[in-house]
N, CA, C and O atoms as CSV, one atom per row, in Angstrom:
chain,resi,resn,atom,element,x,y,z
A,1,MET,N,N,93.662,-73.820,22.809
A,1,MET,CA,C,93.121,-75.879,22.694
A,1,MET,C,C,91.753,-75.449,22.105
A,1,MET,O,O,91.084,-74.423,22.223
A,2,ASN,N,N,91.541,-76.895,21.261
A,2,ASN,CA,C,90.655,-76.897,21.038
A,2,ASN,C,C,89.335,-77.498,21.695
A,2,ASN,O,O,89.474,-77.617,22.912
A,3,GLU,N,N,88.070,-77.917,21.214
A,3,GLU,CA,C,86.965,-77.456,21.592
A,3,GLU,C,C,86.553,-78.814,22.492
A,3,GLU,O,O,85.616,-78.786,23.291
A,4,ASP,N,N,87.453,-80.114,22.235
A,4,ASP,CA,C,87.736,-80.951,23.334
A,4,ASP,C,C,88.940,-81.221,23.929
A,4,ASP,O,O,89.793,-81.879,23.335
A,5,PRO,N,N,89.125,-80.745,25.145
A,5,PRO,CA,C,90.800,-80.675,25.689
A,5,PRO,C,C,90.924,-82.236,26.142
A,5,PRO,O,O,91.985,-82.558,26.676
A,6,ALA,N,N,89.847,-83.296,25.956
A,6,ALA,CA,C,89.901,-84.556,26.700
A,6,ALA,C,C,90.726,-85.569,25.892
A,6,ALA,O,O,91.485,-86.457,26.281
A,7,ALA,N,N,90.258,-85.076,24.301
A,7,ALA,CA,C,90.546,-85.477,23.275
A,7,ALA,C,C,92.268,-85.138,22.752
A,7,ALA,O,O,93.158,-85.961,22.538
A,8,GLU,N,N,92.296,-84.303,22.698
A,8,GLU,CA,C,93.638,-83.132,22.654
A,8,GLU,C,C,94.467,-83.920,23.402
A,8,GLU,O,O,95.290,-84.561,22.749
A,9,LEU,N,N,94.482,-84.064,24.699
A,9,LEU,CA,C,94.841,-84.513,25.918
A,9,LEU,C,C,95.656,-85.762,25.595
A,9,LEU,O,O,96.877,-85.868,25.716
A,10,GLY,N,N,94.781,-86.716,25.156
A,10,GLY,CA,C,94.747,-88.195,24.741
A,10,GLY,C,C,95.950,-88.595,23.832
A,10,GLY,O,O,96.741,-89.510,24.060
A,11,GLY,N,N,95.949,-87.737,22.746
A,11,GLY,CA,C,96.736,-88.094,21.819
A,11,GLY,C,C,98.124,-87.622,22.042
A,11,GLY,O,O,98.910,-87.955,21.155
A,12,LEU,N,N,98.746,-86.730,23.294
A,12,LEU,CA,C,99.737,-87.137,23.818
A,12,LEU,C,C,100.174,-87.849,25.129
A,12,LEU,O,O,101.110,-87.635,25.899
A,13,ALA,N,N,99.087,-88.849,25.116
A,13,ALA,CA,C,99.301,-90.243,26.350
A,13,ALA,C,C,101.118,-90.600,26.151
A,13,ALA,O,O,101.966,-90.816,27.016
A,14,GLY,N,N,101.231,-90.547,24.694
A,14,GLY,CA,C,102.444,-91.536,24.511
A,14,GLY,C,C,103.668,-90.908,24.930
A,14,GLY,O,O,104.628,-91.627,25.208
A,15,GLU,N,N,103.763,-89.536,25.019
A,15,GLU,CA,C,104.648,-88.463,25.313
A,15,GLU,C,C,105.965,-89.110,26.100
A,15,GLU,O,O,105.700,-90.305,25.966
A,16,SER,N,N,106.858,-89.080,26.624
A,16,SER,CA,C,107.547,-89.565,27.628
A,16,SER,C,C,107.445,-88.859,28.937
A,16,SER,O,O,107.583,-89.366,30.050
A,17,TYR,N,N,107.154,-87.479,28.614
A,17,TYR,CA,C,107.645,-86.475,29.590
A,17,TYR,C,C,106.709,-85.246,29.847
A,17,TYR,O,O,107.079,-84.553,28.899
A,18,LEU,N,N,105.929,-84.638,30.360
A,18,LEU,CA,C,105.399,-83.370,31.007
A,18,LEU,C,C,106.177,-82.519,31.831
A,18,LEU,O,O,106.745,-82.887,32.859
A,19,TYR,N,N,106.193,-81.199,31.288
A,19,TYR,CA,C,107.162,-80.238,32.099
A,19,TYR,C,C,106.428,-78.968,32.625
A,19,TYR,O,O,106.291,-77.858,32.111
A,20,LEU,N,N,105.960,-79.528,33.917
A,20,LEU,CA,C,105.620,-78.987,34.873
A,20,LEU,C,C,106.001,-77.216,35.461
A,20,LEU,O,O,107.126,-77.119,35.951
A,21,THR,N,N,105.285,-76.092,35.436
A,21,THR,CA,C,106.002,-74.814,35.645
A,21,THR,C,C,104.665,-74.577,36.889
A,21,THR,O,O,103.438,-74.625,36.803
A,22,THR,N,N,105.391,-74.374,37.750
A,22,THR,CA,C,104.650,-73.862,39.080
A,22,THR,C,C,105.231,-72.667,39.315
A,22,THR,O,O,106.339,-72.331,38.897
A,23,THR,N,N,104.400,-71.933,40.066
A,23,THR,CA,C,105.048,-70.508,40.705
A,23,THR,C,C,105.376,-70.488,42.409
A,23,THR,O,O,104.677,-70.521,43.422
A,24,GLY,N,N,106.922,-70.412,42.104
A,24,GLY,CA,C,107.811,-70.963,43.273
A,24,GLY,C,C,107.414,-69.907,44.731
A,24,GLY,O,O,107.647,-68.699,44.758
A,25,ARG,N,N,106.774,-70.701,45.876
A,25,ARG,CA,C,106.453,-70.440,46.682
A,25,ARG,C,C,106.665,-68.884,47.710
A,25,ARG,O,O,105.979,-68.261,48.520
A,26,ARG,N,N,108.131,-68.750,47.051
A,26,ARG,CA,C,109.519,-67.809,48.113
A,26,ARG,C,C,109.159,-66.483,47.354
A,26,ARG,O,O,108.590,-65.448,47.703
A,27,SER,N,N,109.969,-67.123,45.640
A,27,SER,CA,C,110.271,-66.152,44.976
A,27,SER,C,C,109.393,-65.329,44.169
A,27,SER,O,O,109.495,-64.172,43.761
A,28,GLY,N,N,108.361,-66.364,44.022
A,28,GLY,CA,C,107.011,-65.380,43.040
A,28,GLY,C,C,107.607,-66.167,41.485
A,28,GLY,O,O,106.717,-66.192,40.635
A,29,ARG,N,N,108.716,-66.681,41.106
A,29,ARG,CA,C,108.950,-66.566,40.101
A,29,ARG,C,C,108.487,-68.098,39.211
A,29,ARG,O,O,108.456,-69.046,39.996
A,30,PRO,N,N,108.180,-68.439,37.943
A,30,PRO,CA,C,108.567,-70.040,37.388
A,30,PRO,C,C,109.349,-70.650,37.927
A,30,PRO,O,O,110.469,-70.299,38.296
A,31,HIS,N,N,108.664,-71.965,38.061
A,31,HIS,CA,C,110.250,-72.895,38.256
A,31,HIS,C,C,109.337,-74.417,37.202
A,31,HIS,O,O,108.145,-74.698,37.325
A,32,GLU,N,N,109.934,-74.850,36.635
A,32,GLU,CA,C,109.785,-76.123,35.412
A,32,GLU,C,C,110.623,-77.173,35.917
A,32,GLU,O,O,111.747,-77.155,36.419
A,33,VAL,N,N,109.794,-78.109,35.660
A,33,VAL,CA,C,110.586,-79.617,36.215
A,33,VAL,C,C,109.930,-80.564,35.024
A,33,VAL,O,O,108.791,-80.374,34.597
A,34,GLU,N,N,110.814,-81.618,34.545
A,34,GLU,CA,C,110.431,-82.353,33.950
A,34,GLU,C,C,110.182,-83.558,34.504
A,34,GLU,O,O,111.056,-84.022,35.236
A,35,ILE,N,N,109.049,-84.260,34.297
A,35,ILE,CA,C,108.843,-85.408,35.296
A,35,ILE,C,C,107.960,-86.224,34.591
A,35,ILE,O,O,107.503,-85.658,33.598
A,36,TRP,N,N,107.452,-87.690,34.819
A,36,TRP,CA,C,106.811,-88.469,34.161
A,36,TRP,C,C,105.591,-88.518,34.778
A,36,TRP,O,O,105.285,-88.124,35.904
A,37,PHE,N,N,104.780,-89.151,33.752
A,37,PHE,CA,C,103.178,-88.468,34.000
A,37,PHE,C,C,102.408,-89.544,33.256
A,37,PHE,O,O,103.044,-90.333,32.556
A,38,GLY,N,N,101.102,-89.637,33.352
A,38,GLY,CA,C,100.085,-90.191,33.125
A,38,GLY,C,C,98.598,-89.662,32.729
A,38,GLY,O,O,98.319,-88.672,33.405
A,39,LEU,N,N,97.761,-89.965,31.998
A,39,LEU,CA,C,96.395,-89.667,31.397
A,39,LEU,C,C,95.065,-90.304,31.717
A,39,LEU,O,O,94.795,-91.501,31.612
A,40,HIS,N,N,94.427,-89.520,32.043
A,40,HIS,CA,C,92.926,-90.171,32.054
A,40,HIS,C,C,92.215,-88.851,31.737
A,40,HIS,O,O,92.372,-87.823,32.396
A,41,GLY,N,N,91.308,-88.989,30.519
A,41,GLY,CA,C,90.490,-87.847,30.426
A,41,GLY,C,C,90.985,-86.409,30.301
A,41,GLY,O,O,91.362,-85.968,29.216
A,42,ARG,N,N,90.980,-85.468,31.743
A,42,ARG,CA,C,91.042,-84.082,31.497
A,42,ARG,C,C,92.455,-84.036,32.212
A,42,ARG,O,O,93.300,-83.205,31.880
A,43,THR,N,N,92.695,-85.079,33.326
A,43,THR,CA,C,93.669,-85.315,34.480
A,43,THR,C,C,95.227,-86.004,34.007
A,43,THR,O,O,95.393,-87.164,33.630
A,44,ALA,N,N,96.130,-85.099,34.124
A,44,ALA,CA,C,97.037,-85.638,34.117
A,44,ALA,C,C,97.561,-86.164,35.654
A,44,ALA,O,O,97.301,-85.418,36.598
A,45,PHE,N,N,98.240,-87.342,35.901
A,45,PHE,CA,C,98.832,-87.481,36.862
A,45,PHE,C,C,100.083,-87.579,37.200
A,45,PHE,O,O,100.829,-87.896,36.273
A,46,LEU,N,N,100.812,-87.331,38.741
A,46,LEU,CA,C,102.330,-87.321,38.933
A,46,LEU,C,C,102.333,-87.760,39.792
A,46,LEU,O,O,101.515,-87.501,40.675
A,47,LEU,N,N,103.576,-88.904,39.927
A,47,LEU,CA,C,103.865,-88.889,41.488
A,47,LEU,C,C,105.264,-88.306,41.913
A,47,LEU,O,O,106.221,-88.098,41.167
A,48,SER,N,N,105.196,-88.124,43.047
A,48,SER,CA,C,106.226,-87.543,43.552
A,48,SER,C,C,107.102,-88.490,44.651
A,48,SER,O,O,106.588,-88.887,45.697
A,49,GLY,N,N,108.335,-88.759,44.309
A,49,GLY,CA,C,109.110,-89.964,44.782
A,49,GLY,C,C,109.399,-89.152,46.331
A,49,GLY,O,O,109.308,-89.785,47.382
A,50,GLY,N,N,109.755,-87.677,46.301
A,50,GLY,CA,C,110.125,-86.901,47.866
A,50,GLY,C,C,109.070,-86.549,48.372
A,50,GLY,O,O,109.128,-85.742,49.300
A,51,LYS,N,N,107.585,-87.119,47.850
A,51,LYS,CA,C,106.802,-86.652,48.419
A,51,LYS,C,C,106.218,-85.302,49.139
A,51,LYS,O,O,105.789,-84.634,48.198
A,52,ASP,N,N,106.008,-84.620,50.284
A,52,ASP,CA,C,106.243,-83.472,50.169
A,52,ASP,C,C,107.198,-82.508,50.259
A,52,ASP,O,O,106.875,-81.320,50.271
A,53,THR,N,N,108.423,-82.891,50.329
A,53,THR,CA,C,109.978,-82.400,50.340
A,53,THR,C,C,109.996,-81.645,49.229
A,53,THR,O,O,110.476,-80.511,49.246
A,54,ALA,N,N,109.177,-82.505,47.520
A,54,ALA,CA,C,109.843,-81.615,46.596
A,54,ALA,C,C,109.370,-80.499,46.294
A,54,ALA,O,O,108.211,-80.096,46.382
A,55,ASP,N,N,110.267,-80.009,45.942
A,55,ASP,CA,C,109.558,-78.238,45.818
A,55,ASP,C,C,108.549,-78.007,44.885
A,55,ASP,O,O,107.669,-77.168,45.080
A,56,TRP,N,N,108.639,-78.882,43.616
A,56,TRP,CA,C,107.500,-78.804,43.125
A,56,TRP,C,C,106.028,-79.109,43.639
A,56,TRP,O,O,105.036,-78.672,43.055
A,57,VAL,N,N,105.985,-79.710,44.511
A,57,VAL,CA,C,104.703,-80.157,45.371
A,57,VAL,C,C,104.655,-79.109,46.454
A,57,VAL,O,O,103.559,-78.593,46.673
A,58,ARG,N,N,105.519,-78.794,47.039
A,58,ARG,CA,C,105.140,-77.484,47.870
A,58,ARG,C,C,105.178,-76.510,47.600
A,58,ARG,O,O,104.954,-75.708,48.507
A,59,ASN,N,N,105.532,-75.860,45.973
A,59,ASN,CA,C,104.882,-75.353,45.280
A,59,ASN,C,C,103.207,-75.380,45.007
A,59,ASN,O,O,102.465,-74.474,45.386
A,60,LEU,N,N,102.865,-76.289,44.460
A,60,LEU,CA,C,101.783,-76.597,44.361
A,60,LEU,C,C,100.967,-76.280,45.544
A,60,LEU,O,O,99.925,-75.664,45.318
A,61,ARG,N,N,101.190,-76.525,46.527
A,61,ARG,CA,C,100.780,-76.427,47.868
A,61,ARG,C,C,99.954,-75.569,48.224
A,61,ARG,O,O,98.791,-75.587,48.628
A,62,ALA,N,N,101.203,-74.322,47.886
A,62,ALA,CA,C,101.237,-72.976,47.776
A,62,ALA,C,C,100.282,-72.008,46.879
A,62,ALA,O,O,99.692,-70.934,47.003
A,63,ASP,N,N,100.490,-73.076,45.848
A,63,ASP,CA,C,99.700,-71.906,44.570
A,63,ASP,C,C,98.794,-73.174,44.105
A,63,ASP,O,O,99.447,-74.011,44.728
A,64,PRO,N,N,97.923,-73.829,43.564
A,64,PRO,CA,C,97.718,-75.163,43.095
A,64,PRO,C,C,97.677,-74.198,41.483
A,64,PRO,O,O,98.274,-74.945,40.707
A,65,ALA,N,N,97.327,-73.156,40.835
A,65,ALA,CA,C,97.740,-73.037,39.444
A,65,ALA,C,C,98.949,-73.302,39.051
A,65,ALA,O,O,99.994,-73.138,39.681
A,66,CYS,N,N,98.773,-73.778,37.838
A,66,CYS,CA,C,100.389,-73.972,37.066
A,66,CYS,C,C,100.325,-73.812,35.805
A,66,CYS,O,O,99.615,-72.952,35.285
A,67,ARG,N,N,100.990,-74.544,35.226
A,67,ARG,CA,C,101.532,-75.130,33.534
A,67,ARG,C,C,101.562,-76.271,33.226
A,67,ARG,O,O,102.228,-76.891,34.055
A,68,ALA,N,N,101.070,-77.083,32.220
A,68,ALA,CA,C,101.863,-78.276,31.713
A,68,ALA,C,C,102.129,-77.902,30.271
A,68,ALA,O,O,101.609,-77.021,29.585
A,69,ARG,N,N,103.045,-78.767,29.988
A,69,ARG,CA,C,103.094,-78.674,28.740
A,69,ARG,C,C,103.896,-80.386,28.304
A,69,ARG,O,O,104.974,-80.814,28.715
A,70,ILE,N,N,102.939,-81.040,27.387
A,70,ILE,CA,C,103.332,-82.140,26.906
A,70,ILE,C,C,103.212,-82.090,25.287
A,70,ILE,O,O,102.297,-81.748,24.539
A,71,GLY,N,N,104.294,-82.491,25.104
A,71,GLY,CA,C,104.713,-82.507,23.717
A,71,GLY,C,C,104.529,-81.320,22.373
A,71,GLY,O,O,104.065,-81.498,21.247
A,72,GLY,N,N,105.121,-80.023,23.042
A,72,GLY,CA,C,104.700,-79.084,22.608
A,72,GLY,C,C,103.421,-78.205,22.892
A,72,GLY,O,O,103.434,-77.149,22.258
A,73,ARG,N,N,102.358,-78.391,23.670
A,73,ARG,CA,C,101.338,-78.108,23.640
A,73,ARG,C,C,101.322,-77.594,25.439
A,73,ARG,O,O,101.805,-78.342,26.289
A,74,THR,N,N,100.795,-76.442,25.751
A,74,THR,CA,C,100.769,-76.234,26.731
A,74,THR,C,C,99.272,-75.826,27.224
A,74,THR,O,O,98.394,-75.315,26.529
A,75,PHE,N,N,99.197,-76.206,28.704
A,75,PHE,CA,C,97.738,-76.554,29.052
A,75,PHE,C,C,97.731,-75.714,30.704
A,75,PHE,O,O,98.685,-75.694,31.481
A,76,GLY,N,N,96.675,-75.214,30.873
A,76,GLY,CA,C,96.399,-74.412,32.511
A,76,GLY,C,C,95.997,-75.451,32.892
A,76,GLY,O,O,95.296,-76.236,32.254
A,77,ALA,N,N,96.591,-75.623,34.491
A,77,ALA,CA,C,95.962,-76.421,35.281
A,77,ALA,C,C,96.157,-76.241,36.565
A,77,ALA,O,O,97.035,-75.522,37.042
A,78,ARG,N,N,94.968,-77.189,37.468
A,78,ARG,CA,C,95.148,-76.522,38.936
A,78,ARG,C,C,95.568,-78.121,39.268
A,78,ARG,O,O,95.348,-79.012,38.448
A,79,ALA,N,N,96.340,-78.427,40.865
A,79,ALA,CA,C,96.884,-79.422,41.019
A,79,ALA,C,C,96.119,-79.679,42.678
A,79,ALA,O,O,96.121,-79.023,43.720
A,80,ARG,N,N,95.626,-80.731,42.331
A,80,ARG,CA,C,95.190,-81.809,43.870
A,80,ARG,C,C,96.103,-82.876,44.368
A,80,ARG,O,O,96.497,-83.868,43.756
A,81,ILE,N,N,96.305,-82.592,45.291
A,81,ILE,CA,C,97.341,-83.904,45.621
A,81,ILE,C,C,96.038,-84.722,46.615
A,81,ILE,O,O,95.264,-84.275,47.461
A,82,LEU,N,N,96.244,-86.113,46.040
A,82,LEU,CA,C,95.334,-87.274,46.121
A,82,LEU,C,C,95.507,-87.585,47.172
A,82,LEU,O,O,96.576,-87.462,47.770
A,83,SER,N,N,93.969,-88.293,47.837
A,83,SER,CA,C,94.032,-89.168,49.174
A,83,SER,C,C,94.193,-90.269,49.080
A,83,SER,O,O,93.419,-91.143,48.690
A,84,PRO,N,N,95.541,-90.344,49.541
A,84,PRO,CA,C,95.785,-92.466,49.926
A,84,PRO,C,C,94.951,-93.319,49.768
A,84,PRO,O,O,93.918,-93.186,50.425
A,85,GLY,N,N,95.060,-94.375,48.952
A,85,GLY,CA,C,93.873,-95.200,48.777
A,85,GLY,C,C,92.535,-94.931,48.485
A,85,GLY,O,O,91.457,-95.440,48.794
A,86,SER,N,N,93.022,-93.685,47.585
A,86,SER,CA,C,91.194,-93.516,47.099
A,86,SER,C,C,91.752,-93.901,45.161
A,86,SER,O,O,92.802,-94.152,44.569
A,87,GLU,N,N,90.177,-93.718,44.795
A,87,GLU,CA,C,90.159,-94.315,43.252
A,87,GLU,C,C,91.481,-93.971,42.584
A,87,GLU,O,O,92.333,-94.791,42.244
A,88,GLU,N,N,91.560,-92.248,42.396
A,88,GLU,CA,C,92.624,-91.790,41.868
A,88,GLU,C,C,93.476,-92.060,42.334
A,88,GLU,O,O,94.252,-91.930,41.386
A,89,ASP,N,N,94.270,-92.485,43.409
A,89,ASP,CA,C,95.538,-92.640,43.889
A,89,ASP,C,C,95.651,-93.299,43.173
A,89,ASP,O,O,96.650,-93.186,42.461
A,90,GLU,N,N,94.583,-94.519,42.893
A,90,GLU,CA,C,95.214,-95.922,42.495
A,90,GLU,C,C,95.391,-96.116,41.139
A,90,GLU,O,O,96.173,-96.905,40.609
A,91,ARG,N,N,94.537,-95.270,40.551
A,91,ARG,CA,C,94.817,-95.059,39.383
A,91,ARG,C,C,96.092,-94.420,38.234
A,91,ARG,O,O,96.480,-94.517,37.070
A,92,ALA,N,N,96.465,-93.482,39.983
A,92,ALA,CA,C,97.510,-92.974,39.491
A,92,ALA,C,C,98.757,-93.616,39.308
A,92,ALA,O,O,99.655,-93.493,38.475
A,93,ARG,N,N,98.561,-94.422,40.422
A,93,ARG,CA,C,100.373,-95.553,40.574
A,93,ARG,C,C,100.193,-96.656,39.764
A,93,ARG,O,O,101.228,-97.206,39.385
A,94,ARG,N,N,99.082,-97.141,39.386
A,94,ARG,CA,C,99.163,-97.895,37.951
A,94,ARG,C,C,99.696,-97.574,36.928
A,94,ARG,O,O,100.661,-97.997,36.292
A,95,MET,N,N,98.659,-96.412,36.752
A,95,MET,CA,C,99.201,-95.596,35.432
A,95,MET,C,C,100.478,-95.678,35.144
A,95,MET,O,O,100.901,-96.339,34.196
A,96,LEU,N,N,101.194,-95.020,35.928
A,96,LEU,CA,C,102.547,-94.769,35.857
A,96,LEU,C,C,103.420,-95.754,35.946
A,96,LEU,O,O,104.377,-95.771,35.172
A,97,TYR,N,N,103.230,-96.837,36.988
A,97,TYR,CA,C,103.773,-97.735,36.779
A,97,TYR,C,C,103.915,-98.481,35.535
A,97,TYR,O,O,105.049,-98.706,35.110
A,98,GLU,N,N,102.720,-98.955,34.805
A,98,GLU,CA,C,102.223,-99.085,33.665
A,98,GLU,C,C,103.291,-98.602,32.529
A,98,GLU,O,O,104.078,-99.237,31.828
A,99,LYS,N,N,103.014,-97.324,32.631
A,99,LYS,CA,C,103.620,-96.836,31.393
A,99,LYS,C,C,105.172,-96.745,31.288
A,99,LYS,O,O,105.760,-96.415,30.258
A,100,TYR,N,N,105.890,-97.140,32.708
A,100,TYR,CA,C,107.164,-96.515,32.410
A,100,TYR,C,C,107.962,-97.525,32.798
A,100,TYR,O,O,109.107,-97.511,32.347
A,101,GLN,N,N,107.548,-98.681,33.754
A,101,GLN,CA,C,108.329,-100.043,34.179
A,101,GLN,C,C,108.975,-100.719,33.080
A,101,GLN,O,O,110.157,-101.049,33.171
A,102,SER,N,N,108.481,-100.884,32.341
A,102,SER,CA,C,109.269,-101.677,30.923
A,102,SER,C,C,110.648,-101.582,30.260
A,102,SER,O,O,111.494,-102.348,29.799
A,103,GLY,N,N,110.352,-99.522,30.542
A,103,GLY,CA,C,111.529,-99.024,29.719
A,103,GLY,C,C,112.505,-99.048,31.040
A,103,GLY,O,O,113.594,-99.520,30.715
A,104,TYR,N,N,112.470,-98.790,32.035
A,104,TYR,CA,C,113.434,-99.151,33.758
A,104,TYR,C,C,114.173,-100.037,33.653
A,104,TYR,O,O,113.891,-101.202,33.370
A,105,SER,N,N,115.134,-99.614,33.855
A,105,SER,CA,C,116.086,-101.243,34.409
A,105,SER,C,C,116.038,-101.560,35.587
A,105,SER,O,O,116.569,-102.627,35.894
A,106,GLY,N,N,115.263,-100.586,36.839
A,106,GLY,CA,C,115.648,-101.051,37.815
A,106,GLY,C,C,113.907,-101.369,38.022
A,106,GLY,O,O,113.123,-101.371,37.073
A,107,ASP,N,N,113.558,-101.599,39.288
A,107,ASP,CA,C,112.102,-102.052,39.555
A,107,ASP,C,C,111.355,-100.758,40.461
A,107,ASP,O,O,111.911,-100.253,41.436
A,108,LEU,N,N,110.157,-100.376,40.012
A,108,LEU,CA,C,109.519,-98.836,40.424
A,108,LEU,C,C,108.502,-99.351,41.015
A,108,LEU,O,O,107.469,-98.681,41.035
A,109,ALA,N,N,108.527,-100.826,41.725
A,109,ALA,CA,C,107.362,-100.629,42.618
A,109,ALA,C,C,107.470,-100.252,44.106
A,109,ALA,O,O,106.535,-100.085,44.889
A,110,GLY,N,N,108.848,-100.145,44.356
A,110,GLY,CA,C,108.925,-99.002,45.479
A,110,GLY,C,C,108.681,-97.706,45.369
A,110,GLY,O,O,108.469,-96.975,46.336
A,111,TRP,N,N,108.697,-97.259,43.914
A,111,TRP,CA,C,108.417,-95.796,43.923
A,111,TRP,C,C,106.726,-95.622,43.905
A,111,TRP,O,O,106.089,-94.743,44.486
A,112,ARG,N,N,106.202,-96.694,43.087
A,112,ARG,CA,C,104.987,-96.883,42.821
A,112,ARG,C,C,104.450,-96.879,44.282
A,112,ARG,O,O,103.455,-96.156,44.332
A,113,ASP,N,N,104.709,-97.345,45.304
A,113,ASP,CA,C,103.503,-97.890,46.315
A,113,ASP,C,C,103.950,-96.750,47.750
A,113,ASP,O,O,103.346,-96.673,48.820
A,114,SER,N,N,105.566,-95.722,47.185
A,114,SER,CA,C,105.389,-94.916,47.921
A,114,SER,C,C,105.379,-93.286,47.883
A,114,SER,O,O,105.364,-92.523,48.848
A,115,ALA,N,N,105.389,-93.066,46.918
A,115,ALA,CA,C,105.123,-91.722,46.171
A,115,ALA,C,C,104.111,-90.832,46.574
A,115,ALA,O,O,103.103,-91.278,47.122
A,116,LEU,N,N,104.284,-89.401,46.331
A,116,LEU,CA,C,102.688,-89.047,46.752
A,116,LEU,C,C,101.833,-88.750,45.768
A,116,LEU,O,O,102.060,-87.593,45.414
A,117,ALA,N,N,101.128,-89.136,45.270
A,117,ALA,CA,C,100.161,-89.143,44.019
A,117,ALA,C,C,99.320,-87.366,44.085
A,117,ALA,O,O,98.816,-86.828,45.071
A,118,VAL,N,N,99.447,-86.772,42.516
A,118,VAL,CA,C,99.213,-85.573,42.255
A,118,VAL,C,C,98.282,-85.932,41.110
A,118,VAL,O,O,98.393,-86.893,40.348
A,119,ALA,N,N,96.997,-84.645,41.128
A,119,ALA,CA,C,96.624,-84.620,40.061
A,119,ALA,C,C,96.371,-83.287,39.432
A,119,ALA,O,O,95.930,-82.302,40.023
A,120,LEU,N,N,96.646,-83.352,38.367
A,120,LEU,CA,C,96.669,-81.461,37.307
A,120,LEU,C,C,95.514,-81.701,36.533
A,120,LEU,O,O,95.638,-82.405,35.531
A,121,ASP,N,N,94.196,-81.142,36.887
A,121,ASP,CA,C,93.356,-80.867,36.014
A,121,ASP,C,C,93.113,-79.828,35.079
A,121,ASP,O,O,92.854,-78.740,35.595
A,122,VAL,N,N,93.131,-79.883,33.580
A,122,VAL,CA,C,93.281,-79.522,32.918
A,122,VAL,C,C,92.350,-78.345,32.760
A,122,VAL,O,O,91.224,-78.735,32.451
A,123,GLU,N,N,92.435,-77.165,32.857
A,123,GLU,CA,C,91.359,-76.161,32.720
A,123,GLU,C,C,90.844,-75.903,31.423
A,123,GLU,O,O,89.948,-75.073,31.268
């Protein structure tokens, strides 16, 4: 990564997907998922429609260290579950909804409002 990770990440904001690699909480093996994301500074925001039942969320709760691959670039990161109603939680919901709603055939408002918001702080 170059000297300004926020600038490098900002250039990747238009990518469609983030590839999140977590460590399996039982297996200890890498587990990768393709997921929608939003970027703000050095933080990637994700929404889990499955909330706490999603494997990737359960893995991050067990070990918040992870990797995020965007547009061919891979970054080390640390995950945080956002507090509902916090400024970051609202930012995550707004960013992802605005980024993906126009290209989606259904209404993402229910997902936006009910999903669990997660932040990945790039290290």
